[in-house]
C-alpha positions in Angstrom: -13.0 -11.2 7.3 -15.4 -9.7 10.2 -16.8 -5.9 9.1 -17.9 -4.2 12.2 -18.0 -0.2 12.6 -16.8 0.9 16.0 -19.9 3.3 17.8 -18.9 7.1 18.3 -17.2 7.0 21.3 -14.7 4.7 19.5 -13.9 6.6 16.7 -13.3 9.7 18.6 -9.7 8.4 19.8 -6.7 10.6 18.6 -5.0 8.4 16.6 -1.9 10.9 15.0 0.2 13.0 17.1 -0.3 16.4 17.8 2.4 18.3 16.4 2.1 18.8 12.5 3.3 17.3 9.6 5.1 18.9 7.9 7.3 18.0 4.0 9.9 20.1 2.7 10.2 19.2 -1.1 13.4 19.6 -3.4 13.9 22.8 -5.0 12.9 22.4 -8.2 15.1 25.1 -9.5 18.0 23.9 -8.0 17.6 20.5 -7.8 18.3 20.0 -3.8 16.2 19.8 -1.1 15.1 23.4 0.3 16.5 24.3 3.9 14.2 22.4 6.9 12.7 24.4 9.8 13.9 23.0 12.3 11.5 21.4 15.1 10.9 23.8 18.1 13.6 23.3 20.5 11.7 21.6 23.5 10.7 18.7 20.7 14.4 18.0 19.8 15.3 17.4 23.2 16.6 13.8 23.6 16.0 13.5 27.7 12.3 13.1 28.5 9.9 15.8 29.5 10.2 17.2 33.4 8.2 14.9 35.5 7.4 10.9 36.5 8.1 8.7 34.3 4.6 6.8 32.9 4.5 3.1 34.2 5.4 1.1 31.7 6.5 3.4 29.2 10.2 4.2 27.3 11.1 7.7 26.4 11.8 7.7 22.5 13.9 10.5 21.9 13.3 13.0 19.2 15.4 12.5 16.2 15.6 11.9 12.1 16.4 8.6 10.4 16.2 6.8 6.5 12.1 5.2 7.0 11.9 2.5 5.0 14.9 0.5 3.2 16.9 0.5 -0.3 17.4 -3.0 0.4 16.6 -5.3 -2.5 16.0 -8.5 -0.4 12.5 -6.6 0.9 9.1 -5.9 -0.4 8.6 -3.5 -3.2 6.1 -1.5 -0.3 9.3 -1.0 2.0 10.9 0.8 -0.8 12.1 3.6 -1.1 14.4 5.0 1.9 13.1 9.0 3.0 14.1 10.9 5.6 11.4 11.4 8.6 11.9 13.7 11.6 10.2 13.0 14.4 9.5 14.6 18.3 9.6 12.3 21.1 7.4 10.4 22.5 6.5 7.4 25.3 5.8 4.3 24.3 4.8 0.8 26.1 7.7 -0.8 26.8 5.9 -4.1 25.9 2.8 -5.1 23.9 -0.5 -4.7 25.8 -1.0 -8.2 27.8 -4.1 -10.1 28.7 -4.1 -9.2 31.9 -4.2 -5.3 31.1 -7.0 -5.8 28.0 -9.1 -7.4 30.7 -8.7 -4.7 33.3 -9.8 -2.4 30.7 -13.3 -4.8 29.7 -13.9 -4.7 33.0 -13.9 -1.5 33.5 -16.0 -0.1 30.6 -18.0 -3.5 29.4 -16.6 -3.3 26.0 -17.0 -5.6 23.4 -14.7 -6.7 20.7 -15.3 -6.9 17.0 -14.9 -10.7 17.5 -17.4 -10.5 19.6 -20.4 -8.7 17.4 -21.9 -10.2 14.6 -21.0 -9.3 11.5 -22.6 -6.4 9.6 -23.2 -7.9 6.1 -24.4 -4.2 4.5 -20.8 -3.2 5.5 -18.5 -6.4 4.9 -20.2 -6.9 1.0 -19.0 -3.0 0.6 -15.5 -4.6 0.8 -16.5 -7.5 -2.3 -17.0 -7.8 -5.4 -20.5 -6.3 -6.8 -23.3 -8.9 -6.5 -21.4 -11.5 -4.0 -24.4 -13.3 -2.7 -24.9 -13.2 1.1 -23.5 -15.8 3.0 -25.5 -18.2 5.6 -26.3 -16.3 8.9 -24.4 -19.0 10.8 -21.1 -17.2 8.4 -21.9 -14.4 10.3 -21.9 -15.5 13.8 -19.1 -13.4 15.6 -15.8 -14.7 14.9 -12.0 -14.3 13.8 -9.4 -15.7 12.0 -7.1 -18.2 13.3 -3.5 -19.5 12.2 -4.6 -23.3 11.7 -1.0 -25.2 10.8 -1.8 -27.8 7.5 0.1 -31.2 8.5 1.8 -31.8 5.8 4.2 -29.0 3.2 1.8 -26.7 1.2 2.7 -24.5 -1.6 3.1 -21.2 0.0 1.1 -19.1 -3.0 -2.6 -19.5 -0.7 -2.7 -18.5 2.7 -5.6 -19.7 3.1 -4.7 -23.0 3.3 -3.7 -22.5 7.0 -5.9 -19.3 7.8 -9.8 -20.1 8.8 -12.3 -18.4 9.9 -13.4 -19.6 13.5 -16.9 -18.7 15.1 -16.3 -17.8 18.5 -12.8 -16.8 18.4 -11.9 -13.8 20.5 -9.6 -12.5 22.5 -11.2 -14.1 25.3 -10.6 -17.8 23.0 -8.0 -17.0 21.1 -8.0 -20.6 19.0 -11.8 -20.8 19.2 -14.6 -22.2 21.7 -12.4 -24.1 24.5 -9.7 -22.3 24.2 -8.5 -19.9 27.3 -6.3 -17.4 29.0 -5.4 -19.2 31.3 -1.4 -19.2 31.9 -1.1 -16.9 28.9 -1.6 -13.6 31.8 1.4 -11.7 30.3 0.9 -12.7 26.9 0.2 -10.1 24.1 -3.3 -9.7 23.5 -4.3 -11.1 20.1 -7.7 -11.1 18.0 -8.2 -7.4 18.6 -9.3 -5.2 15.6 -7.5 -1.6 15.2 -10.9 -0.6 16.8 -10.4 -2.3 19.6 -7.0 -1.6 19.8 -7.6 2.3 19.7 -10.6 1.9 22.2 -8.1 0.5 24.7 -5.5 3.7 24.3 -8.2 5.9 24.7 -9.4 4.3 27.8 -5.6 4.2 28.9 -4.8 8.1 27.8 -2.8 7.0 25.0 -2.9 6.7 21.4 -1.8 4.1 18.8 1.6 5.0 17.5 2.1 6.5 13.7 3.7 4.4 12.1 7.1 6.4 11.3 7.4 6.6 15.1 6.9 2.8 15.5 9.7 2.4 12.6 12.0 4.7 14.4 11.0 3.2 17.9 12.2 -0.2 16.6 15.3 0.9 15.2 16.5 1.8 18.5 18.6 4.1 17.7 20.4 1.8 14.9 20.8 3.6 11.7 20.2 1.3 8.6 20.2 -2.0 10.2 17.9 -4.8 9.0 17.3 -5.6 12.6 16.2 -4.4 15.4 19.5 -5.6 17.1 22.0 -5.4 14.3 22.3 -6.6 10.7 23.1 -10.8 11.6 20.4 -12.8 10.9 17.8 -13.7 14.4 18.5 -16.8 16.4 16.5 -18.4 19.3 17.3 -15.9 21.7 16.2 -12.1 19.7 12.8 -12.9 18.2 9.6 -15.2 18.8 9.5 -16.1 15.5 8.8 -19.6 13.0 11.5 -22.1 13.1 11.5 -25.0 11.1 9.1 -25.8 7.9 6.7 -22.9 7.7 3.4 -23.8 8.1 2.9 -27.1 9.2 6.3 -27.7 11.4 7.6 -25.3 14.6 10.4 -26.7 16.1 9.9 -24.3 18.7 13.6 -23.8 18.9 12.8 -20.4 20.5 10.4 -21.9 23.6 7.3 -21.5 21.8 4.7 -22.3 19.2 2.3 -19.5 19.5 2.5 -16.5 21.2 5.6 -15.5 24.2 5.2 -13.9 27.1 6.1 -10.1 27.3 10.0 -9.5 27.7 11.1 -13.2 27.1 13.8 -11.7 24.5 15.9 -8.7 25.5 15.1 -5.2 25.0 16.2 -3.3 22.0 18.2 0.4 22.4 15.5 2.0 23.7 14.4 -1.0 26.3 11.3 -1.6 24.1 10.9 -5.3 24.0 9.3 -7.6 21.0 10.1 -5.0 18.2 10.4 -8.0 16.2 8.4 -11.1 16.1 5.7 -12.3 19.1 2.4 -10.3 17.4 2.0 -7.7 14.4 1.3 -4.4 16.3 -1.6 -1.7 15.0 -0.5 1.4 14.2 -2.7 4.6 13.4 -1.8 5.2 9.5 -3.8 3.8 7.0 -2.4 1.6 4.8 -1.4 2.6 1.4 1.7 -0.3 -1.0 3.1 3.4 -2.5 3.3 5.5 0.8 7.1 5.3 0.9 7.3 6.2 -2.7 5.3 9.5 -2.3 7.2 10.5 1.0 10.2 10.3 -0.6 8.9 12.6 -3.7 8.0 15.1 -0.7 11.4 15.2 0.5 12.4 15.7 4.6 9.0 15.0 6.1 8.5 16.1 10.0 5.9 13.6 12.4 4.2 12.3 9.4 0.7 10.5 9.8 0.5 8.3 6.8 -2.3 9.0 4.2 -6.0 10.2 4.4 -7.2 6.4 3.2 -6.1 3.1 2.5 -5.6 1.5 -1.0 -3.7 -2.2 -1.6 -4.0 -2.9 -5.2 -4.2 -6.5 -4.1 -7.5 -6.2 -2.8 -8.6 -2.7 -3.3 -12.1 -2.9 -1.5 -11.3 -3.6 2.0 -9.9 -0.6 4.2 -6.5 -1.2 5.7 -4.7 0.2 8.3 -0.4 -0.2 8.8 1.0 -2.9 11.2 4.0 -3.7 11.8 7.1 -6.0 13.6 6.1 -9.6 12.3 5.1 -12.2 14.7 5.5 -15.7 15.7 4.7 -16.9 12.3 7.3 -14.8 10.4 9.5 -16.8 8.7 12.8 -16.0 6.0 10.9 -18.5 3.9 7.5 -16.5 3.3 7.2 -13.6 5.6 10.8 -12.2 6.7 9.4 -9.4 8.5 10.6 -9.2 11.7 12.8 -5.9 10.3 11.9 -2.2 11.3 10.9 -1.3 7.7 8.6 -4.4 7.2 5.0 -3.0 6.9 1.7 -4.8 6.1 -1.7 -3.7 5.6 -4.5 -5.4 7.6 -8.6 -5.2 7.8 -9.1 -2.3 10.2 -12.4 -4.6 11.5 -10.6 -7.8 11.7 -9.4 -10.4 14.5 -6.3 -12.2 14.1 -4.2 -14.9 16.1 -0.7 -12.5 15.5 -2.0 -9.3 15.8 -1.6 -6.8 18.6 -1.0 -3.5 19.4 1.0 -1.1 21.8 0.6 2.6 22.6 2.3 5.5 23.3 1.7 9.2 24.6 
């Protein structure tokens, strides 16, 4: 996957809330959690702050919830559930669209990761020692594109349906020859974490923490499996894969790839596509064991993630958290259109099913 460091101005983007992260560990003598210092009164208000409502954003009230899950029908990196308290914040009602991202590029001249040549010196730090340098043609700008196989295949090798395509970018999501015509209101894809943070800074916003994203996705429904409750999804609730993954999509929900924003009902906080459509970047570094660590600390306020990334399956690749699942998620392979579901994604790569939204 492409590896490209952002310049210094992009790195200065705020990626965590201004509130301080605090955790309240269990009392070692009593075996009970010590009393939690409450959030400041102005942070605990359920009503939004005074002033005009930011355009296109929904107020997510302060609150406390069980982040993650104890459900055995989940992935290990989602467990165990643990107490989190959060201050209120504003969140984009929908994923950032191609039209919105185009305005950012027009205003700044920004070039995304996928539009820049791959930096071999940086890339080789993510590969096993001694990996030979690939041909220069393989270091040309590009991104990962989903390419469905023509027949059923084993689901233990994602390289069968994911391919590096030179020339693929947010402007050409499937590679040279593909365009955004008719997709102006679809979520922008083929954007790296660096690209998302650069957009957020330009917009006067930031990326949500994983805890904020999950709290917002739940929409006030405690301990439910999906954003709408416990019932399995129907074609009217989310843009996910229908049929046989990865070779046959019946598009019962009306879409083979991304869907226009607001094509499905919003959750109780007025947020669209918090399940399916595209995976969404969060501010946090990804660790597969982060929930285990947080659970051991007791209740945490405004957690902003680990200090560094670690995925035991790909230990050399720095990853950021992505949430929400995508149009490629199917119960047979990746039932990740659930609030607790999480994955680590290489921060410097673009993919056909990864986008983002911002908070303030």
